[in-house]
N, C-alpha and C positions, 0 to 999 in steps of 0.2 A: 499683224505687228507684234515683235517679240514682247513678251511680258518682263524682261530681263533689262534692267538699267543697266547701261554700258557706258562710263562717261567718255571713254575714248572714241566711241564712235560720233559723240555730239561736240565734243570739246573744241575741234578746230572750226565749227560752224560758228557756235556762241562766242568765241575770241573774234572771229570774223564780225560779228554783228556790233561786240562792245567797240570795237576799233572803229568802225563804220560811225556809230553813233558819238563816239569819242565821249562814252559813258564817263571815264576816269579822269579826264583832262580837268583842271581846274582853272577858270576863267582867271584873267590876270586883273580883272575888274571886281572880284570877290571881296566882300566887305568882311574882313576877319573869319577866313574860312577856317573850318575846323581843322587842324594839323596834327595828322595820326603819323607817327615815324617809327620805324624800324632801324636799329643802328645797322648800317650797309655792312656786306658783308666783304671780308677780304677775299681776294681772287684766288681761292685756293685749288680750284681745280674743278670741284663738282659741288652741287648743293647736298648738304647732310641733313640730318634729321633735326639737328638744332636749328639750322636755318628755318626748318619747315615752321617749326614750333613758334619759333620768334614772329614770322611772317604770315602765320596763320591768325595771330592774334590780333596783329595789327589789320590785317586783311578784312577779317569779320567786323573789327570795331568800325573800321571806315564803311564798310558796305551797310552796316547798320545806321550809322550817322548820315549816308547820303540818302538813306531810304527814309529818313526821319527828316528830309528837306534842307540839310545842311548842305553848303559848299564844302567839298572836303579836299584838302591837300594830302596826297599820299604819294610821295616820290619814291624811287628808287636810284640808286648810283653804285658807285664800286670804290672800295678802299683798295686802289691799285698798287701804290708804292710799297716796299717793303723787302725785307732781308729774304723771307721765306720763297718770293718768286726769283730771287737772283739766285739762290740755292737750288731750286727746283729747276731753273734755267741750265744751271750748270750740269746737274745729273743728267740732263736731257740733251745736252750739247746743242742747246739754243742760246738765244738772247732772251733777257728779262721781260723785253717789251712784247715779243712775238708770244712767248708763253702766257702773259698777262692777258694779251687780247683774246687769245684762243680760250681761256678760261673764261673771261667775260662773255663770249659769244656762249659757251656752252651753259653757263649759269644763268643767262637771261633767258635762254630757251627753257630750261627747266623752271624757272620762275613762272613763265606764260604757260607751261604745261600744267603746273599745280593750279592755275586759275586765278593767280594773284591780279588783283586790278589795282595797277600802278599807272601814275600819270608820266608815260615814257617821253612825253615831250620835254620834260625837265630833267631827264637822266644826266650824270655827271660821272666822271672818272677822274681819279686824282693823278693818275699819270699824264693825262693830255697837258700839253703845254699851255693852253687856254685856261685850265684850272691853276696849275700850280705857278702860272704868272702872279697870280694873285696872292698865294703863300708868301712868294717873294716880295711882293707889294706892301702886304701887311707887316712883315718883317721889318721893312725899312722904316715903316711907320712906327712899329714899336720901338725900333732902334732910336729914332729922331725924339721919342718920348722917354727915352732913359729907361725903357723896359728890357734892353738888351744888354748883357756883359759879355766881353771876350778876357778869359783871365785863365793862367795857370791853375790847374786844379788836380787834386788826387782823384781819380773817376774809377767807377767800376768797368773792369775790362773783361769781355768773354773771349777768350782764346779760341773757341770754335767759330763763333759768329764774325771774330776779327772786328769787334767794334765795341764801343763804350755803350753803357746802359744808365738811364736815369734811374735813381733809387727804387721808382717804384716798378722797375722792371727785374729787380734783384727779389727773389723770392727764398724762402728757408725750405731745406730738405731735411727730411730725417734720414741719419745713417746709424750705423751701429756705434759710433763714437758720439752721438749727438745730434746735432743740427749744423748744417752747412748753407752759406749763401750759393745760389746757384742762378743760372740765366732762366728767365721767364719762357723763353723759346725752347732752348735745345737741353736745358737742365745741365749744363756744364758748370763746373765749380768758377766761382768768379774771383779776378784777381784785382789788383790795383795797379793803376798807371798815373804817372803824372804828366798831363797833356794840356795844350791850349785849347779851350773848348770854348763854345757859343753857350750861353745860357739866357732864357727868359726869367725875369726876376719876379717869378709868381708870389714871393715873399712880401712883395710890397703890399699884396691882398691879403696877406694871411688873416689880419682881424676882420676884415669883411667877410671872406669867404668861410670864416668859422661862425660869425655872428647870422649869416644869412641862412644858415643848417636849420635855425630856429623857425623860419617862415616857410619852409618847404614841406607843407602839410601833405601834398600829394605824394611824398617822396616815401619809400620803405624806412623804416626806421634803422633798421640794419645798415643801408648804405648810409645814411646820416651818421651813425655812429663811427663807421669806418672812416668816414672823411674826417670827424672831430678827432679821432685818435691818431689820424695821419697829420693833421695840422698840427696837433699836439699844443693846445694853447695851456699855458702855464701861469698862476699867478703867485708872484713871490717877492723878493727883494733883490736889489743889487748894491753888494757889499765892496767898498772900494779899499783896497790895500795897498799903500805907499810901499814902493819896492826901489831900495837905494835911494839917492838924492834927488832923482828927477824922473821916476816912472812911477807910474799907476796901474795897477792891475784892477778891473771890475770882475767880479764874482757873482753870478746870479744863485740863488738858492729859493726853493720852496720852503726850507725849514730855517727860517731865521730864528727859531727858537733854540738853534743847536750851535749858534754862532761862537759862544764860549767854549766848544769843544773843537775847534779848528786847529789844527795841529801842523798843518802844511798848505800851500797853494799850488795847485798843479794847472799848467797850461798845456793846450793842445798843440800838436807838432805845427800846426799850420797858425798858431797866433802870432801877431805882428812883434811882441817880443821874443817870442822863441825863433823867429825868424832873423831879428836883428842880433840875438846873442850868436846864433849860428854862423853868422858872417865871422866873427872873432874867435869862436870855440870851436876846435875841430870835433872835440866829442859830441856835442850838440848837434853839429853839422851833420856827423856820421849816423847818428840816432834818428834825427829827423828824416834823413833820406831812407833809412832802413824801413822806418815803420810805413812810409808813405809808398814803397815797394812792395811790402808783405802782403799777403792775404788778409782778408779779415779774420780776426781772431788770433793769429799768429803772434801778434806782438803782446797779447794777454795783458798782463800788469806790469810791464815793463815801464821803465822811465829812467831819467837822467837828472842827475842832481845839477842844477844852475850854478850852484856856490852863492848865490844870492838869497837875500832874507827879505820877507816881507813883514811890514807892521801890523800886528792887529789892531783895529781901529777902535776896540773897546779895552782891551787889557794892556796894549803898549808892547806886549811880547813880539818877541822876532822869531817867525817861523820860517822853514826853508821853502824855497821855491823849487819845483820840478817841472820839467817835461815830460807828460805822460800819454801814452798812446790810448788809454781809455777815455781820455777828454776829446770830445769830437770837435772840430773847427766850428762847425756852424750850429752848435745846439747851444741855447742860452747865449753866454759871451765867450765862449771859446776856454774858458777858466772856471775853476771850481775852488771853493774851500774844502779843504779835505777833513771830514768831520768822522774818523775811523768807528767811533763808539756808535753811530747812528746811522751809517749808510753801508750797506753791503760792499758796493764796489770800492767806497773809501777804505772800507775796513781790510779788503783783500789788497789794496796797494800799500797800506800802510804794514801790514805783515809782510809784503814781498821786499818792502823798502826797509824794514827795521823802525818804523816811526810811531811815536807814543800816541797811545789810545786815551782820551779823556772823557770820562762820562759826564754828561752836563743835563740829562734829562731821565727820571725815573718812571718806570711804569707805576701805576695806580692801582691796588689791589694786588692779591696774590700774584705771583710770577715763580717760574721754573728756575729756580737760583743757579742750577748744574747747567743751564745754557751759558755757552760762548760765543753765541751770535749776537751781532750789533742789535740794539734795541731801536726799531725804525718807526715806532708808533709815536702818537701824543702822548704825555704824561706830565710829571711835574718838575720843574726845573731845580737842578742842583749844581754845587760848584760854578755857579752863574753870577756872584757878587748880589748886588740888590735886587735881583730877579728871582733868586732862590724862594721858593715855595709857590710861584706861579704856575698856574696850567699854560699847557703849550700855546693854547690860542691867545690868551690874554698876554703872554710875554711876547708873541709876535708883533700885536698892536701896539705895546708899549715900546718895543724896540725900534719900531718904524721911526719914531719921536725921539730916539734917544741920541742920534750922532748925526752930522751932516755927510757922513760918510756912507750911510745905510738910506737908500730910497726904495720905495715901493717899483714895482717893475712887473711887466707882463712879456713872457718869451713864446716863441712858437717852435715847435719841432719841425716844420715844413722847410724844406730846403729848395733853393732855385732849381726850374726845370732845364737839365741838361739835354740839348736839342741836337747836339754835334754828333753824326754817325759817319764812321769811316767806311761808306759804301757807295757802290753805284746807284741803286734803284731807289731814288728819294729826290726830293727837290734841292736842286743846288742851292747853296746859302749866297744870297745876292752880295758879297763882300769881295774887294780888291785889295791886296796888300801890296803897299807901296812904300819904297824904301825913304822916300821923301814925307809923304803925306800920312804915312800910316795906313789904317784900316779905312777903306773909303765905301760906302754904299754906292751900288751900281744905280744910275739915275733910271726914273720910271721909264724913260722913251727906248732904254734899252733892255726892257724886260718883255719876255722872260729870257733867263740865262738857261739856255736849253742844256740836256744833257747832249754830250758826244756819242758818237757811235760805240757801241760797248765792245769791249775787247777783254776777254777773260785773263785776268792776271793776280798774281798773289797780293795780298795787301789792298789798299785802297786804288780800285780803278781809275779813279779819276787824277789821283795823283800822277798815274803813269801817262795819262792823256796829255802830253808835253804841248801839242799845237793848240788843244783847248784851253789849258792852263795859261799859256803866255798870252798876254793882253796889256793893255794900255790903262794908266792910271785916269779915271774920270777927271780929276781935279787938274793935274799937272801935264798929263799925257805922255810921261815918261813909262818906259817898260815896268810892268807890274804883274802879278799873279793873282790869279781867281783864288778864291776860297775853294778848297776840295772836299771839304766836309759836306754832306747833304743833310736835311733837316729829320729829325725824329718824324716817322709817318703819322704820331698821334697830333702832329702839327695839322697835317691834312684834315683829320677828322675833327677838329677842334672848333671849326667853324663851316663845315659842308652843308650842315642844316640849313645856313643863311644863303647859300648858293642855290639852293632849290627854288627860293623864292622868286628869283630873276637870273636864270642862268645862261642868258644870252645878253645880259648887261655889260656894256663894254665899257664903262666909264669907272667903274669901280668894282671890287668884290660881290657887291649885292646893292640893290636899290633900297636907301637907307628908308625913305618913305613907307615902301611896303612893307620892310621889316618892322616897322614900329608899329602897323598896323596888324599884321597877322601873327607876331611873336606876342608870348611864348609859344613854343611847340605844346600842344593840349596834351598828347599822349606820346609818350617814347617808350618802347619796349627793348630791353637787352638785358646782358648778363650782369649779375652783382659783382662779378669777377673784374669790372672795368670801375670800380668805385674810385680808386684813387688814380688811376689812368686817365681814361677818356673823360669821364663823368665829372672829375675834378677839374679836369684842362677846359672843357667846354664853358664851366662857370667862370675860369679865369677870364679866357678869351672874351666871353660875352661883356665883362667888366672893363676889359681894357678898351674893347672896342666902343663902350659907351663914352668912356673918359676920351677917346679921340674924337668924338662927335659924331660917330657912324651909327648908334643905337640909342634909344631911350631907354630900353629895358636892361636890367642888370642882372636878371636869372634867366637861363634860356629854356628852361623846361617845366611846365607847371606838374603835370602830374606822370611819374615814372613807375613803370612795371617790370620786375624782374621775374623772366621767365625761367622756370626750374629745369632740370636735365633728364632727357630721355635716357633711362638705363635699359639696358638688356644683360639678362643673366646677373644682375646685381652690380654691374658696371657701367659706367659711363659710355654710351655708344662711340665707338670710333673705329676706324681702319686700323690703328695701330693694335688695338685686342682683339681684333679679328670677329667683332659682333657687331658691325654695322649693317643697318638695313637701308639699301637705297630709296629715296623718297618713292619713285615710281613704280617700287616693285609691289606694292599692293593698290596701285590707282591713286591718283590725285585726291579723290573725295573721299575715300576709305581711309586715307591717311590723315587728310585734315580732320575729318570727323574724329578719329580716335585720339589723334594728339592734343584735341580741345576738349573732348569728354571724358579723357583719362583722369583729370586732375584740375585741380585750381592752377591758373598760368603759374604762379610762384612755386609750386611745389613740383619735387621730382615724381618721376613715374616709371613704373617697368613696362617695358613693350612686351604683350603677350600676344600670341596667336588667337587665342581663343577671344579676347577683347577686341582685337582688330576684326575678327570674324562678326561679331556684334555690330560693329559699325557698318559693315557691307551690308549685312542683314537689314538693317534699319533703312539703309537708301532703297533696298529692293522691295521691302514691305510699303514706303511712301509711294514709291513708282507705280507698283500694283493696284494700289488703293485709288490712287488718282485716274490711272489708266481704264480700270473698270466703271468708274462713274462716267469719265468723259466718253467712254463707248457704249454706255447704256447697259451695262451687265447687271444692274440690280434695279428692282422697281423702285419708284420713289413716291412721295406723296406731295400734292400741293396744297392739301388743308392741315392745318397744325392741329397737333394733340396736345394734352397737358406736359407730357413729359419732355417735348420739344423744348420747352422754356428751360429745362436744366442745361442741356446743351446750348443752347445760346447763352446761357449765364456761364457756362463753363468756357466757353469762348473767349469770353470778356475776362474770365479769371486767368486763362492760360496767357492771354496778349498781355496783361497787366503783369503777370509774374515773370515772362520771358524778358520784356522790356527793362525790368529792373534789373535783373540778371544781366542783360548786355550792358547796361550801365554802369554795373559792377564789375564787369569782365569775368563774372563767373560762367564761362561758357560750358563748363561742365555741368552746371545746373540748368543751363539753357536746353542741352540735350537731354537732360533728364526730363524737362517738363514736354518737349517734343515729342518724345518717347511715350511718355504718359498719355498726352493728349491725342497720339495716333492710336493707342491701344483703347482708349474711350470710342474715338469715332469707328474704329472697327465693332466694337461691342453694340453702340447704336444703331449702326447698319444693320446688324444681325438681330438686333431684339425685334425689330417689325420693319417694314420700308421705311427708310427715311423722309423726313420733311425735306424736300429738296432745297429750299431755300437755306434753311439752317445748316444741313450738311454740307453743301457746296460753301457757305462761308466758312465753315469750319475748315475744308480742305484748302481755299484760297489762303485763309491765316496762316496754316501750318505750311504752304508752300514758301509764302512769303518770309516766315520766320526763320526757316531752314537755310535762306538763299545766302544770307552772309557768311554762313559756314560751309555750305557744298553748293557754291554757286552755279555750276553746269546742271544738278539737279533741280535748284530751284528754278533756272530757266525753262527746262524740260516740263515741271509740273505746271508751270504757270503758263506755258504754251499750251499744254493738254487740256487746260481747264478754260482755255478760250478768252483768257485775259488780253486785253490790248497792252502794248508795249511790252517792256522788259521788266522781269523781276528786279533786276540791278535799279532800275529808276521806278519801281513801284511806291506807292506811299504806304508807309511803315502803319499796319493794321491797329487799329485803336478801338477800345470797347465802345459798346452802345449803351452801356449804361455806367451808371457811379460803380467803382470797383474798390473803394475805400476798404470795405471789410472782406476782400477776397480770401485772405489768409483765415481769418475767423470762420467764414463759409467753408473753407475746403477743411479745416480741422474740424468742424463740427460733424461735417458727412464723415469723414474717414473715422473718428472716435465712434460714431455710432454705429458704423458698419462692423469696426472691430468689435464692440460689445455684443451686437448681434452673433457674431461669429464664435466668440467666446462663450455664450449662453449656449449655443445649440452643441457645442462641442462638451462642455461641461456637464449639461444636462443629457447629452448623447440623444440629441433629435436628429434625425437624418433627414426627414422629410416634413419640415414645418408646415401647417396649414395656414397659419394666419401669424402676422407680426404685428403688434399694436405698438407705434411710438408715441409718447404722450410728453409734449412740451409743458414746462413749468408755468404756473400762473403768474400773471404781471406783476403781482406784489413782490415776488422774490427777485423779478430783473430788478425792481426798484433798489431792494435792499442790497444787491449786489452791487449796483452803480455807486451807492453811498459808501460801502465797504471801500471798492477800488479807488474811490475819490481821497477817501480819507487819509490825514497824515499817520504815521504808525503810533504817534503818541496818543492819537484820539481815543477815546473810549467808544470804539465802533457799536456796541451792542446797545448802549445808550441813544447814541445819534440814528442809529436805525429805528428802534423803538418809538423815538419821539415824531417819527416820520408817520403822517395820517394815514397814509395809504397802507404802510406796513403794519403799523400798531393795532389796527383793527383785527388782525388774525391771531392775537393771542399767545397761548403758548407755543404755538406752531411757529410763529413769526420769532419769538424768543430763541427757540433752539436753533433756528436757522441763523440768525444774527450771531449766536454764540460760536456756529460751527465756521461762519464767515470771518469772525475776529480772529481764529485759531489759525486759520491758514491765509490770512490777509496779504502776506507777501508773496503768494504763490498766485494770486487771482489773475488771470488772464481777460484780454478785452473780449467782450461779448457782444451779441446784437440784442436787440429788443425783442419780445417773446413773439410779435407780430412777424419779423422778419425771419427769426428760428424757425417758426412756422412754416412760413412759405418756402424757404431753403430744403426744408427736409420734406416737403411735398413734392417739388421737383424733383428730387433723387428719389422718389418712392421706386421709381421703376428700375435702379439698380438694387434695391434689395429683391424685388419680384424677380429680377433676371437672374440674380444668383442664388435666392433660396427656393424659387419657386412658389412662393407662397403670396396669399394675399396682403397687402399692405395698407396699414390705416395710420394717419397722421393725424394727431388731435390735439387740443390745449388740456391741461388738466382740469378740474372741477373741485369745489371744496369737500364733496362727498364722495370723491374718488379716492379709491383704495391705491391708486399710483401716485395720486398727487405728491405724498410725502418723498418719493422716491425721486421725482422729476426736479432738475436744478438746471439754472442757466448753463448753458454749453454742455449739458449732459441730460438727454431727456431719459424719462424711465421706460422700460423697454417690457413688455409681454407677448410670449411666443407660446403659442398653442398648438 
């Protein structure tokens, strides 16, 4: 038999066995299974290294939990709709569906080749009518609940993708002239258009989405911060300005203390009053139209004077009212009180429009008197009437009670979710436009509204599908037209994790009883870049579905893991940069081992051939070791020797350590532990013929613990060891003895070995004859315990010397107590004297093997010259 492990030779066999035994199928009657999920892939054509890292994390954890006895739900599906597939199909002179199906077949094969264990019976594909039927069903339910709006809006438009974009799909790109807003997909500069569009009113949940972040303890703080900033909760005040005889404008401000500095009121171009004025004022109408059609930033600090004045609620002054491009429609109230002296944007607008600047807050302390910039911090009020001399914070409190025109308020930066897309490859929005009835939802019995046959055209292909577009009104039966926009593909992914729970359920998108029992998702793995796209949307959808009576839970995910990026030559690995490595290039398990061992899952790491080679060699070492044992290449003993106890104990310690690291998703530390343990097993085997029971137990534990990361290898090792069943279904190894102190035990052995090495090096002893390791006396452990448990303010020396056991040792005890007090904050956990002696006696063979010397381990005595040097956690050492 070859001594070289080749996963490609065995992978087909083990895949067949796994499928035959339904290893990865989660039973429908499971009681609250462990739900492990990776963000499902977009069908981009081929599996890339980012996919591998994401799915290696979920697969390793799912396999580990299955071996621990859990029912595990670990499904996979396809995020199959979207513009990239439409563009790719156009480039290849085919249709989006054919291209997408080809990609899915290829990627499914690649996932299986990589050994990922999915419950394929739950596979979903979002471009299947059986799936997007429920997109449409949910849309109508949200529409009926008042969570869908259809309105004219100034929207982000990508001229290259020929579709609108949600705010979260517009990113900032650095240019020579500063930054510009570009499309998240193609990086084309984004423009503005006025269009009738469909929105989900996610703003109805802004307060709850923001507050809920505080309870997501299992989510990275970075993601929570991104969502907090995007939702943009602001506490402040609403100030009402009377305009003319019968109009009032509410302005939101977070700096009520600057209210006396307001010298104008500015309305957004979309404000109701601005729209009303535009009907009769050509200049205002022209300005509003220009702003709405211009690119972001082009309008700058432009504005138009309405000719109206607003009455300041506290001073009675009349101040001008402008329509200004810098005021946003859906931020705050769509109107601001302009305070040029204390707000940078207001200051720039005032300068542009030649408006007065009134200082009403002075900085406290020394300032740069030469500065002409507005003072935007808190300070002391001036020019503010009876409030002069108050600090900003106190003034804000008092001003809230000053006038009925001022009320406390909370606003959110979050905007409603624009879901309309003017593209073919997406879920048709199930609405009909009727001249008599208006906008009418498609009835449930007529769902799904399926896509027509694809025809390549400029603009929106559905708008050109005349036969498909022409229909009857569900209400009156008269001729009507279908909605030709399709849904943003993030709608597909906002609830897909629910469909996995009951993929064949035909009465609703998912079975609510199952969802209530199995949710939330226990572990979800994906990129931080989805923080305000997918991850915010699934939180919104879960709440909306709960309010529709379809769910009990309101948060979809308990624990979120963000995987880092795979780099090559310092850049993110990608085809466009020419630095991509195909997952199969180095073999499935070499790749899996490397991507999991290279760094913590959340960290980026560099792909290096040297490190990949180390992962390959580790597999080969394990295979050769197990094969040699199974074929009887090494003599073994059936009677135990004293040093065998060390291996038995180290097996327990390794199992405890590896288990803890799997639970913490620190797979790089799992691999480190397994590599260290494999080296120890080789060393133990070569020291003298191994004790068969202990050595075989160590190999079994090693095989089981590597199986979640390298499943083909795990099965091969398990099989060669003659174990029954499959490694994938084996029980997770457990320690035979208590291992609460395993970290302390390991640290003791490591430090003592390091101390012996340091002594032999410093004294230049090449071949030591004898090594004496002396453990401290009992009373020192008692003193150490007292010091460790004492409060920082406690007089440790006195408390130690008051102890009957310690105090009898007089001056030696006092000196030791003083040393303990000096480094009390640094004291580490320790064992008692008997256990420390036992651990070092078990490890004596390591010293003998490394240094070729006779090793003695004993406890110090009162008349022992080494007694003073021996301390808990640090025995005295004498080398001759």
